[in-house]
C-alpha positions as CSV (number, residue, x, y, z in Angstrom):
1,M,60.2,9.9,3.0
2,P,63.3,8.5,4.8
3,R,62.7,6.9,8.2
4,G,63.4,9.2,11.1
5,L,62.6,12.4,9.1
6,P,59.1,13.4,10.2
7,G,59.2,16.4,7.8
8,F,61.3,18.4,5.5
9,R,61.6,22.0,4.4
10,L,61.3,23.4,0.9
11,A,63.0,26.4,-0.5
12,G,61.7,29.7,0.9
13,G,61.1,28.3,4.3
14,V,57.9,26.4,3.5
15,G,57.6,23.3,5.7
16,V,55.8,20.1,4.9
17,S,55.0,17.4,7.5
18,E,52.8,14.3,7.7
19,A,49.2,14.7,8.9
20,P,48.3,12.5,11.8
21,A,46.3,9.5,10.8
22,Q,42.6,9.5,11.9
23,T,41.8,6.6,14.1
24,G,38.8,4.4,13.6
25,K,37.3,5.6,16.8
26,D,37.5,9.3,15.8
27,S,36.0,8.5,12.4
28,A,33.1,6.7,14.0
29,E,32.4,9.5,16.4
30,H,32.5,12.0,13.6
31,A,30.1,10.0,11.5
32,F,27.7,9.7,14.5
33,A,28.0,13.4,15.5
34,A,27.1,14.8,12.1
35,P,23.6,13.2,11.9
36,L,22.9,13.9,15.6
37,T,23.9,17.5,15.2
38,L,21.7,17.8,12.1
39,A,18.8,16.2,13.9
40,L,19.2,18.6,16.8
41,V,19.3,21.7,14.5
42,I,16.2,20.5,12.7
43,G,14.4,19.8,15.9
44,V,15.2,23.2,17.4
45,G,14.1,24.9,14.1
46,V,10.8,23.0,14.0
47,F,10.1,23.8,17.7
48,A,10.9,27.5,17.2
49,F,8.6,27.7,14.1
50,C,5.7,26.0,15.9
51,A,6.2,28.3,18.9
52,F,6.2,31.3,16.6
53,L,2.9,30.2,15.1
54,V,1.2,29.6,18.4
55,L,2.5,32.8,20.0
56,G,1.5,34.8,16.8
57,A,-2.1,33.3,17.0
58,Y,-2.6,34.0,20.7
59,A,-0.5,37.2,21.1
60,P,-3.6,39.4,21.8
61,D,-4.7,37.1,24.7
62,L,-1.2,37.1,26.2
63,H,-1.1,40.9,26.3
64,S,-2.0,42.0,29.8
65,G,-3.3,45.4,28.7
66,D,-1.9,47.1,31.8
67,N,-0.6,50.1,29.9
68,G,-1.8,52.8,32.3
69,E,-4.7,54.0,30.0
70,A,-8.4,54.3,31.0
71,H,-9.9,50.8,30.4
72,A,-10.8,47.7,32.3
73,L,-7.4,46.0,32.0
74,S,-5.5,49.0,33.4
75,K,-4.5,49.0,37.1
76,S,-3.4,52.6,37.0
77,A,-5.3,55.4,38.9
78,I,-7.4,56.2,35.8
79,G,-8.0,52.5,34.9
80,F,-11.0,50.3,35.8
81,A,-9.3,47.0,36.7
82,G,-10.2,47.8,40.4
83,L,-13.8,48.2,39.4
84,V,-13.8,44.8,37.7
85,E,-12.4,43.1,40.7
86,A,-14.7,44.9,43.1
87,V,-17.8,43.8,41.1
88,R,-16.5,40.3,41.0
89,L,-15.9,40.2,44.7
90,A,-19.4,41.6,45.3
91,G,-20.8,38.4,43.7
92,D,-21.8,39.8,40.3
93,P,-20.8,38.0,37.1
94,T,-18.1,39.9,35.1
95,M,-16.5,39.5,31.8
96,I,-13.8,41.3,29.7
97,S,-15.2,41.8,26.2
98,R,-12.4,41.5,23.6
99,G,-14.5,40.7,20.6
100,P,-17.9,40.9,19.0
101,L,-20.8,39.9,21.3
102,P,-23.4,37.3,20.4
103,P,-26.2,38.7,18.2
104,R,-29.4,39.9,19.8
105,R,-28.0,39.7,23.3
106,N,-29.9,42.1,25.6
107,T,-29.2,41.0,29.2
108,G,-26.4,42.3,31.4
109,L,-24.6,45.6,31.1
110,L,-21.8,46.7,28.7
111,V,-19.4,49.2,30.0
112,A,-17.4,51.2,27.4
113,T,-14.5,53.5,28.1
114,P,-13.7,55.3,24.7
115,G,-11.0,58.0,24.4
116,A,-11.9,61.7,24.2
117,G,-13.6,62.4,20.9
118,E,-14.3,58.7,20.2
119,E,-17.5,58.3,22.2
120,N,-19.6,57.9,19.1
121,A,-17.9,54.5,18.5
122,A,-19.5,53.2,21.6
123,G,-22.9,53.6,20.0
124,G,-21.9,51.1,17.3
125,L,-21.2,48.2,19.7
126,A,-23.5,45.3,18.7
127,F,-25.3,45.0,22.0
128,D,-29.1,45.3,22.5
129,G,-29.0,45.7,26.2
130,P,-28.0,48.7,28.4
131,V,-24.6,50.3,27.5
132,L,-22.7,52.6,29.9
133,V,-20.3,55.0,28.3
134,I,-17.7,56.6,30.7
135,L,-16.3,59.9,29.5
136,S,-12.7,60.8,29.6
137,K,-11.3,63.4,32.1
138,W,-7.5,63.3,32.6
139,E,-4.4,63.8,30.5
140,T,-1.7,61.5,31.8
141,A,1.9,60.5,31.2
142,P,3.6,57.1,32.0
143,D,5.4,56.9,35.4
144,V,9.0,55.8,34.5
145,L,9.5,54.4,38.0
146,H,6.5,52.1,38.1
147,R,5.4,50.2,35.0
148,G,1.6,50.6,34.4
149,W,1.4,53.7,36.6
150,V,0.6,57.2,35.3
151,K,1.1,60.8,36.4
152,K,-1.6,63.4,36.0
153,I,-0.7,66.2,33.7
154,A,-3.9,68.1,33.3
155,L,-7.6,67.9,32.7
156,V,-8.8,67.1,29.2
157,D,-9.5,70.4,27.4
158,S,-12.9,71.7,28.5
159,A,-13.6,72.7,24.9
160,W,-13.9,69.0,24.0
161,T,-17.5,67.9,23.6
162,P,-18.7,64.2,23.6
163,T,-19.6,63.1,20.1
164,L,-22.6,61.0,21.3
165,V,-24.9,64.0,21.4
166,K,-24.8,67.1,19.2
167,G,-24.4,70.2,21.3
168,A,-23.3,68.4,24.5
169,L,-21.3,70.6,26.9
170,V,-18.9,69.6,29.7
171,A,-18.5,71.5,32.9
172,R,-16.2,71.0,35.9
173,R,-16.0,72.2,39.6
174,R,-12.9,73.7,41.0
175,G,-10.9,71.8,43.6
176,V,-11.8,68.7,45.6
177,S,-15.3,68.2,46.9
178,R,-17.6,65.5,48.3
179,V,-20.5,64.8,46.0
180,A,-24.0,63.6,46.8
181,L,-25.9,62.1,43.9
182,S,-29.6,62.1,43.6
183,G,-31.8,59.8,41.5
184,I,-34.1,61.7,39.0
185,A,-35.3,58.9,36.7
186,G,-35.2,55.1,36.3
187,P,-33.7,52.8,37.0
188,F,-33.0,54.9,40.2
189,A,-35.9,55.7,42.4
190,T,-36.8,59.4,42.5
191,G,-35.2,61.0,45.5
192,S,-32.7,58.2,46.2
193,R,-29.2,59.4,47.2
194,L,-25.7,58.0,46.7
195,A,-22.9,59.4,48.8
196,E,-19.5,59.7,47.0
197,G,-16.1,60.2,48.4
198,P,-13.9,63.2,47.6
199,V,-13.8,64.0,43.8
200,D,-11.2,66.3,42.2
201,S,-12.8,68.7,39.7
202,L,-16.1,66.9,39.4
203,Q,-17.1,66.7,35.8
204,T,-20.7,67.1,34.7
205,V,-22.4,67.0,31.3
206,K,-25.3,68.8,29.6
207,E,-26.8,66.8,26.8
208,P,-29.8,68.3,25.0
209,G,-32.7,65.9,24.6
210,W,-31.3,63.3,27.0
211,I,-33.0,62.2,30.2
212,P,-31.1,63.1,33.5
213,V,-30.8,60.0,35.7
214,L,-28.3,61.1,38.4
215,T,-27.5,64.7,39.4
216,D,-25.3,66.3,41.9
217,E,-26.6,68.6,44.7
218,T,-26.5,71.6,42.3
219,G,-28.7,69.8,39.7
220,A,-25.9,69.3,37.2
221,V,-26.2,66.0,35.3
222,V,-23.7,63.2,36.1
223,L,-25.5,60.3,34.5
224,A,-27.9,60.7,31.5
225,R,-29.9,58.3,29.3
226,D,-30.7,58.3,25.6
227,P,-34.5,58.5,25.3
228,K,-34.6,56.1,22.3
229,R,-32.4,53.3,23.7
230,P,-30.8,52.1,26.9
231,L,-27.6,54.0,26.3
232,Y,-26.2,55.8,29.4
233,V,-23.4,58.4,29.7
234,L,-21.4,58.9,33.0
235,S,-19.7,62.3,33.0
236,D,-17.0,61.7,35.6
237,P,-14.7,58.6,35.4
238,D,-13.5,59.2,39.0
239,L,-16.8,57.9,40.2
240,L,-15.8,54.4,39.0
241,N,-12.0,54.2,38.3
242,T,-9.3,53.0,40.7
243,Q,-8.5,56.4,41.9
244,G,-12.1,57.0,43.1
245,L,-12.5,53.5,44.6
246,K,-10.0,54.2,47.4
247,S,-13.0,55.7,49.2
248,I,-15.5,53.2,50.6
249,D,-18.4,55.5,49.8
250,T,-17.3,55.8,46.1
251,L,-16.8,52.0,46.0
252,T,-20.3,51.3,47.4
253,S,-21.9,53.8,45.0
254,A,-20.0,52.4,42.0
255,V,-21.3,48.8,42.6
256,T,-24.8,50.2,43.1
257,I,-24.7,52.1,39.8
258,L,-23.6,49.1,37.8
259,R,-26.1,46.8,39.5
260,S,-28.9,49.3,38.9
261,L,-28.1,49.6,35.2
262,R,-27.7,45.9,34.7
263,A,-30.6,44.1,32.9
264,G,-31.7,40.6,33.9
265,D,-29.1,38.1,35.1
266,G,-26.5,38.7,32.4
267,P,-22.9,39.6,33.2
268,I,-21.4,43.0,33.6
269,M,-19.2,43.2,30.5
270,F,-16.2,45.6,30.2
271,D,-15.4,46.4,26.6
272,V,-11.7,46.9,25.6
273,T,-12.1,46.8,21.8
274,L,-12.5,50.6,21.7
275,N,-9.1,50.8,23.5
276,G,-7.3,48.7,20.9
277,L,-7.2,45.5,22.9
278,G,-9.7,43.5,20.9
279,K,-9.2,39.9,19.9
280,A,-9.6,39.6,16.1
281,R,-10.4,36.3,14.4
282,S,-7.7,34.9,12.1
283,V,-7.1,31.9,10.0
284,L,-4.0,31.2,12.0
285,R,-5.9,31.1,15.3
286,L,-8.5,28.8,13.8
287,L,-5.8,26.1,13.4
288,F,-5.4,25.9,17.2
289,D,-9.1,26.3,18.2
290,P,-11.7,23.4,18.2
291,P,-13.0,21.9,16.0
292,F,-10.1,22.6,13.6
293,L,-7.5,21.7,16.3
294,A,-8.1,18.0,15.6
295,V,-7.2,18.5,11.9
296,T,-4.0,20.3,12.9
297,I,-3.0,17.6,15.3
298,S,-3.6,14.9,12.6
299,L,-1.6,16.8,10.0
300,A,1.3,17.2,12.5
301,A,1.2,13.5,13.4
302,A,1.3,12.6,9.7
303,L,4.2,14.9,9.1
304,L,6.1,13.4,12.0
305,L,5.5,9.9,10.7
306,A,6.7,10.9,7.2
307,V,9.9,12.4,8.7
308,W,10.4,9.3,10.8
309,Q,10.0,7.0,7.8
310,A,12.4,9.2,5.8
311,L,15.1,9.1,8.5
312,I,14.8,5.6,9.8
313,R,14.2,2.7,7.3
314,F,12.2,-0.3,8.2
315,G,14.5,-3.1,7.0
316,P,17.4,-3.1,4.6
317,M,17.5,-0.8,1.6
318,R,16.0,-2.3,-1.5
319,H,17.9,-1.6,-4.7
320,A,15.9,-0.9,-7.8
321,G,16.3,-3.5,-10.5
322,R,16.0,-3.2,-14.3
323,T,12.8,-1.9,-15.6
324,I,12.7,-4.7,-18.2
325,A,14.4,-7.8,-17.0
326,F,16.3,-10.3,-19.2
327,G,15.1,-13.9,-20.0
328,K,12.1,-15.8,-21.3
329,T,10.2,-15.4,-18.1
330,A,10.3,-11.6,-18.3
331,L,9.3,-11.8,-21.9
332,V,6.3,-13.9,-21.1
333,D,5.3,-11.7,-18.2
334,N,5.6,-8.6,-20.2
335,T,3.6,-10.1,-23.1
336,A,0.9,-11.2,-20.6
337,A,0.8,-7.7,-19.2
338,L,0.3,-6.2,-22.6
339,I,-2.5,-8.6,-23.4
340,N,-4.2,-7.8,-20.1
341,I,-3.9,-4.0,-20.6
342,A,-5.3,-4.4,-24.1
343,G,-8.3,-6.4,-22.8
344,R,-7.7,-9.3,-25.2
345,E,-7.7,-12.1,-22.7
346,P,-11.2,-13.3,-23.6
347,H,-10.3,-13.5,-27.3
348,M,-7.2,-15.7,-26.8
349,G,-9.1,-19.0,-26.2
350,A,-9.7,-20.0,-29.8
351,P,-6.1,-19.4,-31.0
352,Y,-4.7,-21.2,-28.0
353,A,-7.0,-24.3,-28.7
354,A,-5.9,-24.3,-32.4
355,L,-2.2,-24.1,-31.3
356,T,-2.8,-27.0,-28.9
357,A,-4.4,-29.1,-31.6
358,E,-1.5,-28.4,-34.0
359,I,1.1,-29.4,-31.4
360,A,-0.8,-32.6,-30.5
361,A,-1.3,-33.5,-34.2
362,K,2.4,-33.3,-34.9
363,A,3.3,-35.3,-31.8
364,V,1.0,-38.2,-32.6
365,G,1.8,-38.2,-36.4
366,A,-1.6,-37.2,-37.7
367,P,-1.9,-36.9,-41.5
368,R,-0.9,-33.5,-42.8
369,D,-4.1,-33.1,-45.0
370,L,-6.3,-33.7,-41.9
371,T,-7.7,-30.3,-40.7
372,G,-10.9,-28.8,-39.3
373,E,-13.7,-31.1,-38.1
374,P,-12.0,-34.3,-39.3
375,L,-8.9,-33.5,-37.2
376,T,-11.0,-32.7,-34.2
377,R,-12.8,-36.1,-34.4
378,F,-9.4,-37.8,-34.9
379,L,-8.0,-36.2,-31.8
380,D,-11.1,-37.1,-29.7
381,R,-10.8,-40.8,-30.7
382,L,-7.1,-40.8,-30.0
383,G,-7.7,-38.9,-26.7
384,V,-10.0,-41.7,-25.4
385,Q,-7.3,-44.3,-26.3
386,R,-4.6,-42.3,-24.4
387,G,-6.8,-41.7,-21.3
388,A,-7.4,-38.0,-21.7
389,T,-10.0,-36.8,-19.2
390,D,-11.6,-34.2,-21.5
391,A,-12.6,-34.3,-25.2
392,F,-10.8,-31.8,-27.3
393,S,-14.0,-30.9,-29.2
394,D,-15.6,-29.9,-25.9
395,L,-12.6,-27.8,-24.8
396,E,-12.3,-26.1,-28.2
397,T,-16.0,-25.1,-28.1
398,R,-15.7,-23.7,-24.6
399,A,-12.5,-21.8,-25.5
400,R,-14.2,-20.2,-28.5
401,I,-17.4,-19.0,-26.8
402,T,-16.1,-18.0,-23.3
403,R,-15.5,-14.3,-22.5
404,D,-14.7,-14.5,-18.8
405,A,-10.9,-14.1,-18.1
406,G,-11.1,-16.4,-15.0
407,H,-13.0,-19.1,-16.9
408,M,-10.6,-18.8,-19.8
409,V,-7.6,-19.6,-17.4
410,Q,-9.4,-22.7,-16.3
411,I,-10.0,-23.9,-19.9
412,A,-6.4,-23.1,-20.8
413,R,-5.2,-25.4,-17.9
414,R,-7.4,-28.2,-19.1
415,L,-6.2,-27.8,-22.6
416,Y,-2.6,-28.0,-21.4
417,K,-3.4,-31.1,-19.4
418,W,-5.1,-32.7,-22.4
419,R,-2.0,-31.9,-24.5
420,Q,0.3,-33.6,-21.9
421,A,-1.9,-36.7,-22.1
422,M,-1.7,-36.7,-26.0
423,T,2.1,-36.0,-26.3
424,R,3.3,-37.8,-23.2
425,E,5.0,-34.6,-22.0
426,Q,6.3,-34.3,-18.5
427,G,5.9,-31.2,-16.3
């Protein structure tokens, strides 16, 4: 292009101009930025994948469970989180049960809060100690203004019957009333009384064949026990839930009831598996729990080292050479390797001794018709004259009978040294 014309135009208005030359600095920055960007993208991807695995494994534990329903993790009015905290502050050991309990455990107390119509599932909990099942009472809806709060809609249909006992009936009082509970059977002393705060629509239960434990002032059953096992049913959840604990009388009675039902020094356990908040075992979770955590860390470290070795070389790159090199040395090495692979090394002694004798005979001018034993005696006599340290006959015998590869190498060296003494070779 002529000097002074940075560009020219073609027909049709198409313009062509020179592209600016890329400087060495810009090229170096571009070459450095590409690997750095790639490394950052890979690092972010690996971190996101690992975080996904960990969060997927521990998602049930990270779930607070404060969804407004009637269970031990709910802080709503019908929840029992307040009861858990009250028992803990009273000095009793507490535990939220989110999985199977240890087999044959019979101390403590397991509190279950199944939904309406699901009470029979509480009987299947693997616990040999006392179990307290709290019946349902309220139909609620979430409070849109306060997360975790609920609004009462109505009472559960009175036609509902608990599935723990065939023929059980539920009854309710009208309005709000104060309740006085009386002990009828163990573990409460006969005639003992528990004062409760105001209860809205007190709910009682009639269970044929079950033993009344606590009754109200009218004789209606509030707490009953299965005669065959330590399984208790509390008819009204308002005697233990957060709504009822706002009264100091109800709070005192709630702690007394749990302490009385508790067996031995075991903890008071609140089951949430029946409420869909259980912690299931999984293969993914095992990767991050001891003792398999050590294996996971070892595999991760090995992977990081492999990636490090792939990205950063230790020393200059080594270029691969020919598989079969040129020259006599390569030919000898390959032949030796083949002999070694075939396992023929111990059988090479006698042929090598014969070849050495032939070379020495030609070098000293031995008669051509001289072979075998006469040639051996001739070479021994000549070897003494020429100062050979070994007798050829002795070396030949050793080479013929040895089968050890290391011993064979030693004999071959002594044969070569004898040959040098006979032929006056150098090297």
